[in-house]
N, C-alpha and C positions, 0 to 999 in steps of 0.2 A: 367393783370389780364383783364377780360371782365366783363362790367357791362349790363347786357341786351344783346343786341347786340354789342355795342360799348366796340374798346378797350380804356380803359382808365392810363394804365403801361404799359409798355414794357422796357427793358434794355440792354445791352448786354456791358461787358468792363469784363476788364482782374480781376480775383478774386486778394484783397491786400492781402490775405497769400497765403504763399506758401504749397499744398498738397505735402505729401508724397507718395498718391498713390491715384487709381481712385475713392476707395469707397471714400476717402475722400474728397475728388476734390467733389465729387456727398455731400454728406454731406453741407459740405462748400453752394453750390450751392443752397441746400431746405431751409438751414435755411435762409441765403441771402432773395428768399423769403417768409420764415414764419415773418422776421421783417420785410417789405414790406406791408405783407399780415396786419400784427397788424396796421401799419401807415395808412395804408387806410381805414381798417374798422376806428379808432379813428377821421380821417378826415369826413368819413360819419358822425358818430356819433357827430361831432362839427356840424354840418348841418343840424340838425334831422334828418337823413335817418334812420331809422329803419334797423336792419337787425335779422330776426327772425333766421335762420340757422346759422349754423357755416359754415365757409371757407374752402374747401377741397385741401389739399396740394397734389400731384400725385409725384413720381418719379417712374421709372421701377429701380431702383439701388436697389436689394436687399441686397446688402453687405450696403447700406447708409442706407437702413428701420432697417436691424440692430442694427448699432451703433448708431440709435436712439432711439432704445427703448432697449439698454443697462443702466445701469442707472450707470455704471462705470464710462463713459464718460460723468458724466453732473457735 
């Protein structure tokens, strides 16, 4: 995650959950990124740094996007 021109968060690790398909692996990665984004936004809020805009999360996996939009998976 970048803040201005500085990187404030970066991670590379094995997923804790075993995925049965590439789409599921991408979905899990996007979910973990979303969790970290919420955590970082709460830290910024505690530091009284306001954020007017929503944080965008990008993925190029159409299958993961369809999984995220399907209410049957929630």
